[in-house]
C-alpha positions in Angstrom: -28.8 142.1 96.3 -28.0 138.9 98.3 -28.3 135.5 96.7 -31.5 133.7 97.5 -29.9 130.7 99.1 -28.1 132.9 101.8 -31.5 134.5 102.7 -33.1 131.1 102.9 -30.3 129.7 105.1 -30.5 132.7 107.4 -34.3 132.4 107.6 -34.0 128.7 108.3 -31.4 129.4 111.1 -33.7 131.9 112.7 -36.6 129.4 112.5 -34.5 126.7 114.2 -33.4 129.1 117.0 -37.0 130.1 117.6 -38.1 126.5 117.7 -35.4 125.6 120.1 -36.1 128.5 122.4 -39.6 127.1 122.9 -38.0 124.1 124.7 -35.9 126.3 127.1 -38.2 125.6 130.1 -38.8 121.9 130.3 -39.5 120.3 133.6 -40.7 121.4 137.0 -39.4 124.3 139.0 -37.5 123.5 142.2 -40.3 124.8 144.4 -42.9 122.5 142.6 -40.9 119.3 142.8 -42.1 118.6 146.4 -45.7 118.7 145.2 -45.0 116.4 142.2 -43.2 113.9 144.4 -46.3 113.2 146.5 -47.8 109.8 146.2 -51.2 111.2 145.1 -49.5 112.8 142.1 -48.0 109.5 140.8 -49.6 107.8 137.7 -50.1 104.6 139.7 -50.7 105.4 143.4 -51.4 101.8 144.4 -48.9 99.6 142.5 -49.5 96.5 144.6 -53.3 96.6 144.0 -52.7 97.2 140.3 -50.3 94.3 140.1 -52.9 92.0 141.8 -55.7 93.1 139.5 -53.6 92.6 136.4 -52.6 89.2 137.6 -56.3 88.3 138.0 -57.1 89.8 134.6 -54.4 87.9 132.6 -55.1 84.7 134.5 -58.8 84.8 133.3 -58.0 85.7 129.7 -57.5 82.2 128.3 -57.8 82.9 124.6 -56.0 86.3 124.2 -53.5 86.0 127.0 -54.4 89.3 128.7 -52.2 92.3 128.7 -49.0 91.3 127.0 -48.9 88.1 129.1 -49.2 84.5 128.0 -52.0 83.0 130.0 -53.6 79.6 130.2 -56.8 80.7 131.8 -56.3 78.3 134.7 -54.9 80.9 137.1 -51.6 79.1 137.5 -49.4 81.8 136.1 
């Protein structure tokens, strides 16, 4: 009979290999990358509009400063 610790080490090794094999296919396939690169697939499709809206938002937030910005509430940031 094999010692218990050798059996546990082998079982742990098999479990690690199985867990790592689940990460074998990470990312998009080559034929899908053209679809994912389209502007409509981006998280922020209108970065200039978002930047403008965030500037207005943090300029108006006098007490809290807005989203991670220091603001005075006067719009002079």
